N, CA, C and O atoms as a DFTB+ gen file, in Angstrom:
344 C
 N C O
     1  1     -16.928      37.958      -1.930
     2  2     -16.653      37.693      -0.526
     3  2     -16.382      36.200      -0.322
     4  3     -17.090      35.345      -0.854
     5  1     -15.349      35.911       0.456
     6  2     -15.014      34.515       0.710
     7  2     -16.027      33.889       1.640
     8  3     -16.610      34.563       2.489
     9  1     -16.236      32.576       1.472
    10  2     -17.220      31.886       2.302
    11  2     -16.774      31.807       3.752
    12  3     -17.591      31.973       4.657
    13  1     -15.486      31.556       3.988
    14  2     -15.004      31.512       5.368
    15  2     -14.053      32.674       5.580
    16  3     -13.397      33.123       4.640
    17  1     -13.975      33.150       6.779
    18  2     -13.111      34.281       7.073
    19  2     -11.690      33.844       7.429
    20  3     -10.816      34.689       7.619
    21  1     -11.455      32.550       7.520
    22  2     -10.116      32.061       7.853
    23  2      -9.189      32.225       6.659
    24  3      -9.579      31.997       5.514
    25  1      -7.966      32.620       6.942
    26  2      -6.983      32.772       5.864
    27  2      -6.275      31.450       5.624
    28  3      -6.103      30.641       6.535
    29  1      -5.872      31.252       4.384
    30  2      -5.096      30.057       4.054
    31  2      -3.634      30.301       4.441
    32  3      -3.228      31.437       4.686
    33  1      -2.856      29.223       4.493
    34  2      -1.418      29.354       4.773
    35  2      -0.753      30.263       3.750
    36  3       0.130      31.051       4.091
    37  1      -1.172      30.154       2.511
    38  2      -0.607      30.973       1.430
    39  2      -0.861      32.456       1.707
    40  3       0.041      33.282       1.564
    41  1      -2.091      32.789       2.105
    42  2      -2.418      34.191       2.399
    43  2      -1.594      34.710       3.579
    44  3      -1.110      35.841       3.560
    45  1      -1.442      33.871       4.603
    46  2      -0.674      34.261       5.790
    47  2       0.780      34.500       5.420
    48  3       1.374      35.496       5.833
    49  1       1.358      33.586       4.639
    50  2       2.749      33.735       4.187
    51  2       2.896      35.020       3.373
    52  3       3.861      35.765       3.545
    53  1       1.935      35.273       2.490
    54  2       1.952      36.510       1.697
    55  2       1.915      37.742       2.591
    56  3       2.649      38.705       2.368
    57  1       1.051      37.705       3.608
    58  2       0.944      38.836       4.540
    59  2       2.258      39.062       5.287
    60  3       2.700      40.201       5.441
    61  1       2.880      37.980       5.747
    62  2       4.158      38.099       6.481
    63  2       5.233      38.694       5.574
    64  3       5.962      39.596       5.988
    65  1       5.335      38.202       4.351
    66  2       6.332      38.718       3.408
    67  2       6.065      40.189       3.079
    68  3       6.996      40.989       2.986
    69  1       4.797      40.533       2.905
    70  2       4.421      41.912       2.569
    71  2       4.779      42.863       3.713
    72  3       5.370      43.919       3.486
    73  1       4.422      42.486       4.935
    74  2       4.666      43.331       6.109
    75  2       6.158      43.521       6.366
    76  3       6.585      44.584       6.817
    77  1       6.951      42.487       6.078
    78  2       8.383      42.543       6.409
    79  2       9.259      43.075       5.276
    80  3      10.485      43.050       5.381
    81  1       8.647      43.552       4.203
    82  2       9.409      43.988       3.025
    83  2      10.535      44.961       3.326
    84  3      11.610      44.854       2.735
    85  1      10.315      45.907       4.229
    86  2      11.350      46.905       4.520
    87  2      12.136      46.594       5.788
    88  3      12.829      47.459       6.326
    89  1      12.025      45.354       6.262
    90  2      12.704      44.965       7.495
    91  2      11.858      45.343       8.692
    92  3      11.685      46.526       8.986
    93  1      11.336      44.357       9.378
    94  2      10.394      44.583      10.472
    95  2      10.677      43.625      11.614
    96  3      11.101      42.491      11.391
    97  1      10.441      44.083      12.842
    98  2      10.637      43.205      13.997
    99  2       9.467      42.227      14.119
   100  3       8.387      42.444      13.568
   101  1       9.717      41.156      14.851
   102  2       8.732      40.080      15.014
   103  2       7.408      40.600      15.584
   104  3       6.338      40.176      15.149
   105  1       7.480      41.513      16.552
   106  2       6.267      42.031      17.194
   107  2       5.387      42.768      16.191
   108  3       4.170      42.585      16.176
   109  1       6.005      43.602      15.353
   110  2       5.224      44.335      14.343
   111  2       4.592      43.375      13.346
   112  3       3.437      43.545      12.954
   113  1       5.357      42.365      12.939
   114  2       4.807      41.361      12.009
   115  2       3.602      40.692      12.672
   116  3       2.540      40.552      12.066
   117  1       3.790      40.284      13.927
   118  2       2.749      39.592      14.679
   119  2       1.454      40.416      14.721
   120  3       0.377      39.889      14.443
   121  1       1.557      41.699      15.067
   122  2       0.367      42.548      15.159
   123  2      -0.228      42.874      13.797
   124  3      -1.448      42.859      13.637
   125  1       0.615      43.168      12.816
   126  2       0.102      43.506      11.482
   127  2      -0.570      42.327      10.790
   128  3      -1.528      42.500      10.037
   129  1      -0.061      41.136      11.049
   130  2      -0.616      39.933      10.403
   131  2      -1.713      39.318      11.278
   132  3      -2.414      38.396      10.861
   133  1      -1.848      39.852      12.508
   134  2      -2.882      39.404      13.437
   135  2      -2.746      37.926      13.806
   136  3      -3.648      37.122      13.567
   137  1      -1.602      37.591      14.391
   138  2      -1.333      36.213      14.793
   139  2      -0.761      36.170      16.200
   140  3      -0.282      37.177      16.722
   141  1      -0.817      34.989      16.805
   142  2      -0.231      34.806      18.132
   143  2       1.281      34.627      18.000
   144  3       1.804      34.390      16.911
   145  1       1.966      34.746      19.135
   146  2       3.422      34.580      19.144
   147  2       3.822      33.192      18.648
   148  3       4.753      33.064      17.853
   149  1       3.132      32.161      19.108
   150  2       3.495      30.794      18.695
   151  2       3.251      30.579      17.201
   152  3       4.019      29.877      16.543
   153  1       2.190      31.177      16.666
   154  2       1.925      31.050      15.227
   155  2       3.017      31.740      14.419
   156  3       3.513      31.187      13.438
   157  1       3.390      32.947      14.831
   158  2       4.397      33.702      14.080
   159  2       5.745      32.988      14.140
   160  3       6.499      33.004      13.167
   161  1       6.052      32.359      15.282
   162  2       7.291      31.588      15.420
   163  2       7.322      30.463      14.379
   164  3       8.330      30.250      13.707
   165  1       6.216      29.762      14.264
   166  2       6.105      28.637      13.340
   167  2       6.306      29.103      11.882
   168  3       7.084      28.519      11.128
   169  1       5.584      30.164      11.516
   170  2       5.675      30.656      10.138
   171  2       7.057      31.238       9.824
   172  3       7.612      30.972       8.757
   173  1       7.612      32.028      10.744
   174  2       8.946      32.600      10.502
   175  2       9.987      31.484      10.404
   176  3      10.890      31.543       9.569
   177  1       9.858      30.472      11.254
   178  2      10.772      29.326      11.198
   179  2      10.722      28.645       9.850
   180  3      11.757      28.323       9.266
   181  1       9.507      28.426       9.356
   182  2       9.330      27.798       8.044
   183  2       9.924      28.677       6.944
   184  3      10.686      28.194       6.106
   185  1       9.581      29.953       6.944
   186  2      10.053      30.862       5.895
   187  2      11.574      30.982       5.888
   188  3      12.188      31.074       4.825
   189  1      12.184      30.982       7.081
   190  2      13.647      31.057       7.149
   191  2      14.274      29.752       6.673
   192  3      15.275      29.770       5.957
   193  1      13.694      28.626       7.065
   194  2      14.261      27.331       6.664
   195  2      14.188      27.112       5.151
   196  3      14.996      26.376       4.586
   197  1      13.221      27.752       4.506
   198  2      13.065      27.628       3.057
   199  2      13.799      28.727       2.281
   200  3      13.791      28.737       1.050
   201  1      14.429      29.647       3.008
   202  2      15.196      30.714       2.354
   203  2      14.351      31.848       1.814
   204  3      14.784      32.555       0.904
   205  1      13.138      32.045       2.359
   206  2      12.266      33.123       1.889
   207  2      12.407      34.396       2.719
   208  3      12.038      35.483       2.276
   209  1      12.944      34.247       3.926
   210  2      13.081      35.399       4.819
   211  2      14.371      35.226       5.623
   212  3      14.776      34.103       5.920
   213  1      15.007      36.333       5.969
   214  2      16.248      36.257       6.753
   215  2      16.151      37.181       7.960
   216  3      15.397      38.154       7.968
   217  1      16.935      36.849       8.975
   218  2      17.075      37.709      10.145
   219  2      18.142      38.729       9.805
   220  3      19.244      38.371       9.387
   221  1      17.817      39.992       9.983
   222  2      18.806      41.041       9.757
   223  2      18.963      41.795      11.070
   224  3      18.153      42.664      11.391
   225  1      19.999      41.464      11.827
   226  2      20.197      42.131      13.120
   227  2      20.574      43.583      12.890
   228  3      21.493      43.889      12.130
   229  1      19.854      44.468      13.555
   230  2      20.102      45.890      13.381
   231  2      20.753      46.467      14.621
   232  3      21.767      47.158      14.529
   233  1      20.181      46.191      15.773
   234  2      20.728      46.711      17.018
   235  2      20.661      45.623      18.065
   236  3      20.250      44.499      17.776
   237  1      21.056      45.947      19.261
   238  2      20.975      44.973      20.336
   239  2      19.885      45.442      21.291
   240  3      19.996      46.565      21.782
   241  1      18.845      44.676      21.592
   242  2      18.619      43.282      21.194
   243  2      17.690      43.141      19.996
   244  3      17.252      42.032      19.692
   245  1      17.375      44.251      19.301
   246  2      16.343      44.163      18.262
   247  2      16.805      43.415      17.023
   248  3      17.918      43.609      16.535
   249  1      15.930      42.561      16.529
   250  2      16.197      41.762      15.334
   251  2      15.085      42.070      14.344
   252  3      13.909      42.089      14.708
   253  1      15.455      42.308      13.102
   254  2      14.426      42.530      12.088
   255  2      14.451      41.387      11.088
   256  3      15.470      40.724      10.896
   257  1      13.317      41.175      10.464
   258  2      13.156      40.125       9.458
   259  2      12.875      40.791       8.124
   260  3      12.156      41.786       8.041
   261  1      13.466      40.211       7.074
   262  2      13.324      40.786       5.751
   263  2      13.269      39.666       4.711
   264  3      13.993      38.678       4.831
   265  1      12.412      39.810       3.684
   266  2      12.357      38.781       2.649
   267  2      13.634      38.774       1.812
   268  3      14.254      39.816       1.596
   269  1      14.016      37.598       1.348
   270  2      15.139      37.463       0.423
   271  2      14.600      37.730      -0.985
   272  3      13.400      37.944      -1.159
   273  1      15.479      37.719      -1.987
   274  2      15.014      37.856      -3.373
   275  2      14.012      36.758      -3.697
   276  3      13.006      36.981      -4.371
   277  1      14.319      35.561      -3.193
   278  2      13.435      34.412      -3.397
   279  2      12.073      34.653      -2.722
   280  3      11.029      34.283      -3.259
   281  1      12.105      35.277      -1.540
   282  2      10.877      35.601      -0.817
   283  2      10.029      36.629      -1.541
   284  3       8.803      36.524      -1.573
   285  1      10.691      37.629      -2.124
   286  2       9.963      38.659      -2.878
   287  2       9.340      38.066      -4.140
   288  3       8.249      38.462      -4.551
   289  1      10.045      37.115      -4.747
   290  2       9.520      36.423      -5.925
   291  2       8.278      35.604      -5.540
   292  3       7.289      35.572      -6.272
   293  1       8.350      34.948      -4.385
   294  2       7.209      34.185      -3.874
   295  2       6.030      35.115      -3.609
   296  3       4.897      34.787      -3.961
   297  1       6.281      36.272      -2.995
   298  2       5.221      37.236      -2.708
   299  2       4.526      37.671      -3.993
   300  3       3.300      37.771      -4.042
   301  1       5.315      37.929      -5.032
   302  2       4.751      38.334      -6.325
   303  2       3.858      37.223      -6.874
   304  3       2.769      37.488      -7.384
   305  1       4.324      35.980      -6.768
   306  2       3.539      34.824      -7.235
   307  2       2.238      34.693      -6.445
   308  3       1.177      34.441      -7.017
   309  1       2.329      34.865      -5.124
   310  2       1.132      34.763      -4.267
   311  2       0.141      35.859      -4.658
   312  3      -1.054      35.594      -4.793
   313  1       0.630      37.093      -4.841
   314  2      -0.254      38.199      -5.221
   315  2      -0.942      37.929      -6.559
   316  3      -2.137      38.185      -6.711
   317  1      -0.175      37.404      -7.540
   318  2      -0.755      37.083      -8.839
   319  2      -1.805      35.979      -8.710
   320  3      -2.870      36.048      -9.324
   321  1      -1.497      34.972      -7.914
   322  2      -2.391      33.848      -7.686
   323  2      -3.699      34.315      -7.028
   324  3      -4.786      33.908      -7.438
   325  1      -3.581      35.167      -6.011
   326  2      -4.766      35.663      -5.298
   327  2      -5.616      36.539      -6.214
   328  3      -6.843      36.540      -6.123
   329  1      -4.950      37.285      -7.100
   330  2      -5.661      38.130      -8.045
   331  2      -6.496      37.285      -9.009
   332  3      -7.640      37.621      -9.317
   333  1      -5.907      36.187      -9.476
   334  2      -6.607      35.284     -10.390
   335  2      -7.826      34.664      -9.691
   336  3      -8.891      34.517     -10.291
   337  1      -7.650      34.305      -8.414
   338  2      -8.763      33.709      -7.667
   339  2      -9.851      34.725      -7.339
   340  3     -10.995      34.357      -7.075
   341  1      -9.492      35.985      -7.356
   342  2     -10.464      37.027      -7.047
   343  2     -10.563      37.226      -5.578
   344  3     -11.335      38.068      -5.120
């Protein structure tokens, strides 16, 4: 059991990438990852600017987010890293 219940940025990024694997709207990501709208905006902005996640417009006005190949590679690395840490 972890000493603090707060998640690290790495864990949050991993959760966002995991939840959005099949293409997910911002609201679903927000609720599944348990974050506020402003927090999710910040993280999605960062992930998009780094090329880990892309906006995939499906319909109007709905927008879905999906990890890139680079994002999926990062998710795999995060999962391996978390496994090593226990």
